[in-house]
C-alpha positions in Angstrom: 91.3 186.9 -174.3 93.1 185.7 -177.2 91.8 186.0 -181.2 90.5 182.4 -181.0 88.1 183.0 -177.9 86.9 186.8 -179.2 86.4 184.7 -182.8 83.9 181.8 -181.1 82.1 184.8 -178.7 81.9 186.3 -182.5 80.3 183.4 -184.0 78.3 182.7 -180.8 76.9 186.5 -181.5 76.3 185.9 -185.2 74.6 182.4 -185.4 72.2 184.0 -182.2 71.7 186.5 -185.2 71.0 184.7 -188.4 73.9 185.6 -190.0 75.3 183.4 -192.7 77.8 185.5 -194.4 79.8 186.2 -191.1 79.1 182.6 -189.6 80.7 181.3 -192.6 83.3 183.0 -192.4 84.4 183.2 -188.6 83.9 179.5 -188.7 86.8 179.2 -191.7 89.1 181.5 -190.2 88.1 179.2 -186.8 89.1 176.4 -189.3 92.2 177.2 -190.9 93.8 178.6 -187.2 93.0 175.0 -185.9 95.0 172.9 -188.2 97.6 175.6 -187.8 97.6 174.8 -184.0 97.0 171.0 -185.1 100.3 171.3 -187.8 101.9 173.0 -185.0 101.2 170.4 -182.8 101.4 173.2 -180.0 99.1 176.2 -179.3 100.0 179.1 -181.0 100.5 182.3 -179.9 98.6 185.7 -180.7 101.6 186.1 -183.6 101.0 183.1 -185.2 96.8 183.8 -185.2 97.9 186.4 -186.7 100.7 185.3 -189.9 97.4 182.3 -189.8 94.7 184.6 -190.6 96.9 187.3 -192.9 97.6 184.0 -194.7 93.6 182.9 -194.8 92.6 187.3 -195.8 95.2 187.2 -198.7 94.0 184.1 -200.1 90.8 185.1 -200.4 91.6 188.4 -201.9 93.5 186.4 -204.6 90.4 184.2 -205.2 88.2 187.0 -206.1 90.7 188.6 -208.4 90.1 185.4 -210.1 86.6 184.6 -209.8 86.1 188.6 -211.1 88.4 187.8 -213.7 86.6 184.3 -215.0 
């Protein structure tokens, strides 16, 4: 099972449980993966998926730090 498939399954679970925070986070991750896939114009390898998700995590952490400073 690829990372995208696992995220889609987790999204369904979050929707059933009405967990808004988890649902929003998973949707952001899926959107980032989809954007990377469109930019590459091919399927992403598992390593590519991890790189994209790593960038998203770093970006979110940086945003949290900046928000706390402000």
